[in-house]
Structures are given as structure tokens and as C-alpha cells.
C-alpha positions in Angstrom: 47.2 -196.7 15.7 49.3 -199.1 14.1 52.9 -199.2 15.3 55.8 -199.5 12.6 58.2 -198.2 11.0 57.1 -196.7 7.3 59.3 -196.7 3.9 59.0 -194.2 2.0 61.1 -195.1 -1.3 62.6 -192.0 -2.9 62.1 -190.5 0.1 64.2 -187.4 -0.9 62.3 -186.2 -4.1 60.1 -183.5 -5.2 57.0 -186.5 -3.6 58.6 -188.8 -1.2 60.1 -185.5 0.6 56.6 -183.7 0.8 55.0 -187.6 2.3 57.6 -187.8 4.5 56.5 -184.4 6.2 53.5 -185.4 6.0 53.5 -188.4 7.6 56.0 -186.9 10.5 53.6 -184.1 11.1 50.7 -186.6 12.0 53.0 -188.7 14.2 53.8 -191.9 11.2 56.8 -192.7 13.4 59.4 -193.6 12.9 59.1 -192.1 8.9 62.1 -193.7 7.2 63.2 -191.8 3.7 65.7 -194.6 1.1 67.8 -193.1 -0.6 70.7 -194.4 -3.3 73.0 -192.1 -2.1 74.4 -191.7 1.1 72.8 -188.9 3.1 75.8 -185.5 3.4 74.6 -185.7 7.4 73.8 -188.7 9.9 69.4 -187.7 10.1 67.7 -187.5 13.8 64.1 -186.6 14.6 61.5 -188.5 13.4 62.5 -188.4 9.5 65.8 -191.2 9.2 67.3 -190.5 5.9 69.2 -194.1 5.3 71.2 -194.0 1.7 72.1 -197.2 0.1 69.5 -198.3 -1.1 68.9 -199.6 -4.1 64.9 -200.9 -5.5 66.6 -202.4 -8.0 68.5 -204.6 -5.3 66.2 -206.6 -2.5 68.8 -207.5 -0.6 69.5 -203.3 -0.1 66.5 -202.9 2.1 64.5 -206.1 2.5 66.3 -206.7 5.8 64.0 -202.8 6.4 60.4 -204.4 5.9 59.3 -207.3 8.5 57.9 -205.2 11.2 56.7 -202.0 8.4 53.8 -199.6 8.8 54.2 -199.0 5.5 55.3 -198.6 2.3 55.3 -195.6 0.0 56.5 -196.7 -3.6 57.7 -192.7 -4.8 60.5 -194.3 -7.3 61.2 -192.6 -11.0 62.7 -190.5 -14.3 60.2 -187.9 -15.8 58.3 -188.4 -19.5 60.8 -186.4 -21.2 64.0 -189.1 -20.4 63.7 -190.2 -24.2 65.3 -193.3 -23.4 62.3 -195.9 -24.1 64.5 -199.2 -21.9 66.1 -196.9 -18.9 62.6 -195.4 -18.6 60.8 -198.3 -18.4 63.2 -200.0 -15.6 63.5 -196.5 -13.3 59.2 -196.5 -14.0 58.4 -199.3 -13.7 60.6 -202.0 -13.1 62.6 -200.6 -9.7 58.3 -200.8 -8.5 57.7 -203.7 -9.3 60.5 -204.9 -7.7 59.6 -203.5 -4.3 56.0 -204.7 -4.5 56.8 -207.7 -5.0 59.8 -208.3 -1.5 57.0 -206.2 0.2 54.9 -208.7 -0.7 56.6 -211.5 0.3 57.1 -209.9 3.7 53.3 -209.5 4.3 54.0 -205.8 4.0 50.3 -204.6 4.9 49.8 -200.8 3.5 51.6 -200.1 0.1 51.5 -196.2 -1.8 52.4 -196.7 -5.4 52.9 -192.7 -6.2 51.8 -193.5 -10.6 50.6 -190.7 -13.3 48.3 -190.1 -15.5 49.8 -189.7 -18.9 48.6 -189.4 -22.2 49.1 -191.9 -24.8 52.1 -190.4 -26.5 54.5 -192.0 -28.1 57.1 -190.0 -28.0 57.1 -191.8 -23.9 55.5 -194.5 -24.7 59.2 -196.4 -22.1 57.3 -194.2 -19.1 54.0 -194.4 -20.3 54.4 -198.3 -20.4 56.5 -198.5 -17.4 54.3 -196.9 -15.2 51.6 -199.2 -16.5 53.2 -201.9 -16.1 53.9 -200.8 -12.2 49.9 -199.4 -11.8 49.1 -203.6 -12.5 51.6 -205.3 -9.7 50.1 -202.6 -7.1 46.1 -204.0 -8.1 48.3 -207.5 -7.9 49.6 -207.1 -4.7 47.0 -208.4 -2.7 47.1 -212.0 -4.4 50.3 -211.9 -4.1 51.0 -211.1 -0.1 48.5 -213.4 0.6 47.0 -211.5 4.0 45.0 -208.3 4.4 46.1 -205.3 3.3 44.9 -202.2 1.3 46.8 -200.7 -1.6 46.2 -197.0 -2.1 47.7 -195.8 -6.5 47.8 -191.9 -6.4 47.8 -191.6 -10.0 48.5 -186.9 -10.8 48.9 -184.9 -14.5 50.9 -181.8 -14.0 52.1 -181.1 -10.0 52.7 -177.9 -8.6 54.8 -176.9 -5.4 58.5 -175.9 -4.8 61.0 -178.7 -5.6 64.7 -178.9 -4.8 66.8 -179.3 -7.1 70.8 -178.9 -6.2 71.1 -176.0 -4.0 68.3 -173.9 -5.8 63.6 -174.2 -5.5 62.2 -174.3 -8.7 59.1 -172.9 -8.2 57.2 -175.6 -10.6 53.5 -173.6 -9.3 54.6 -170.2 -10.7 53.2 -171.6 -13.8 51.1 -174.3 -13.1 48.9 -172.8 -9.9 47.4 -169.9 -13.0 46.5 -173.6 -14.7 45.4 -175.0 -12.0 43.1 -172.3 -11.6 41.7 -171.9 -15.7 41.6 -175.5 -16.6 39.5 -176.7 -13.0 37.5 -173.2 -14.3 37.3 -175.5 -17.7 37.3 -178.4 -16.6 33.5 -179.3 -18.1 36.0 -178.1 -21.4 38.8 -179.0 -20.7 37.0 -183.2 -20.9 35.2 -182.5 -24.1 37.7 -182.2 -25.6 40.3 -185.1 -24.4 37.4 -187.0 -25.3 36.5 -186.1 -29.3 40.4 -186.1 -29.5 41.8 -188.6 -27.1 45.3 -189.7 -28.7 46.6 -185.6 -28.2 44.9 -184.2 -26.0 43.8 -187.8 -23.3 45.5 -187.6 -19.9 46.5 -183.4 -20.7 43.8 -180.9 -19.4 44.0 -182.0 -16.1 43.9 -179.2 -13.6 48.0 -179.5 -11.9 47.5 -181.4 -8.3 49.4 -180.6 -5.5 52.3 -182.1 -3.8 50.5 -181.2 -0.4 47.2 -182.9 -1.3 49.4 -186.0 -2.5 51.4 -186.3 0.8 48.0 -185.7 2.4 45.9 -188.6 0.0 49.2 -191.1 1.0 48.8 -190.6 4.6 45.4 -190.8 4.7 46.3 -194.5 3.5 49.1 -195.3 6.3 46.9 -194.0 8.7 43.8 -195.9 7.9 44.2 -199.8 9.9 40.4 -200.2 8.9 41.1 -199.5 4.8 41.0 -203.0 3.3 42.0 -203.2 -0.5 42.6 -201.1 -4.1 41.7 -197.3 -4.4 42.8 -194.9 -6.7 43.0 -191.1 -6.7 43.1 -189.6 -9.6 43.5 -185.4 -10.7 39.9 -185.2 -10.0 39.6 -186.6 -6.3 43.3 -185.0 -5.7 42.7 -181.9 -6.1 40.7 -180.2 -3.5 41.9 -183.1 -1.7 40.6 -182.9 2.1 42.5 -185.0 4.6 40.4 -188.3 5.8 42.0 -187.0 9.6 41.1 -183.6 8.7 37.6 -184.9 8.6 37.0 -186.8 11.9 38.5 -184.1 14.2 36.2 -181.3 12.7 
């Protein structure tokens, strides 16, 4: 197993926190959970919270990149942010800056949590930012100039329990029934997306559980033999089984 720290940008967020927990559970430590705000308390144990990290300012995090095992990027804002410039910056420029800096230090594994999304004009900034980040991820091996692996994870809606301040928001109450119905009606849903791509393209996909995203990310971090680029969409993510579980079986 490769040594070195794993940096999780957005590690205190909904997806990032789940990735940190999964990495720690597998012993892929130390795990650094990076965020802009300072942690409320000094972190101890397998997951170390690091504050003062601005994804747009490489000088705030590049000191952590030498000898890093992997970088996981779970940074961005939701699609309902209507300020196009802000949406493109938070979902695109931030991710791109992290990957360009990681390539400079030849970090061997990169995971980008991206999205499967519709082409609605109302979310143009979100979509353009995500697409720009994906293009950067696909060019990472060339810029890194050394053997490396890249995983682009593209869920649609994400099911789980989201922490919002002091409150827990049980997104699964709504999304798990949707997951069941959309999985059962996958054929008709896919047909509707093909017939009306501008309206339903990328929408009628079963929600992905946040734990499934975390397992896929941890598999890439753990697998030192894979080299190259891999993209995983909703079809593979729904019901995802970790490769580490398969090996144990």
C-alpha cells in the first residue's frame, strides 16, 4: 500500500466528509480534510482538519502536496446558484487550480467529484464550470508528466444525510424512493432522456448514495496498480461495490 497523506478538498462538506470517513476506515491515513474556515477544535486521529485553505490560492495548500498519496476534490456549489460567474468560479476555477497545482508536484492519484447534469440554461454557470473541471481532469496525466491515475465521478442527485450547521437534513427521505422508482423504470427513463435531451437529459437517473461515491473515491486512492483515466457515471455508481470488498470475498 502506498504511503503518504491524502488531501480531501471540501472535506467538511457532504461528499468530502463521507470520503474522509471511508479513507480512514480503510487505514489510508493520514487524511487531511481541507477547508477555508479554521476547525472549531484541534483534530486528532486519522482525519486531520486543516483550515485556511483557499482553492483559488495555491500558496495556501501547495506545501501539503509534496509526497501526497492522492488528492480528492469535492469542492463546489449547488446548481441553484444563479450567479453565473460565481458558479463557474466555485465549480470550475477552484477545481482547475487544485489540479494544476497537484500536477506541478506530480501527485500520482486524483479524484474529481463532478456531476451528471441537464443542459438547462438556468444552470449554465454550474454546467460550464463542471465541464471545464472535467476537461482539466482528463488532461491531468499529460500535465503531470509521470504515471498517474485519474477518476472522474459523475453522480446526479446524491442521497444521504447532509449536515447543515447544527441540523441534519435527511435527503434520503425524498431521494431513496426516487432511486427505487427510477431504477425500476430505467428503460422508460432512458428513452425519455433520449427523446427529450434538452429537457430531461441527465435528470431521470437514480440518485446515488453518498457512501457509494466515497467507496469509488477510496478505491482509486487505494489501487496503486491502475494507471490512466476512468469516468464513473450514475449507472455504475448506483449499487457500487468496492473493489476492496470483492478482493476480500
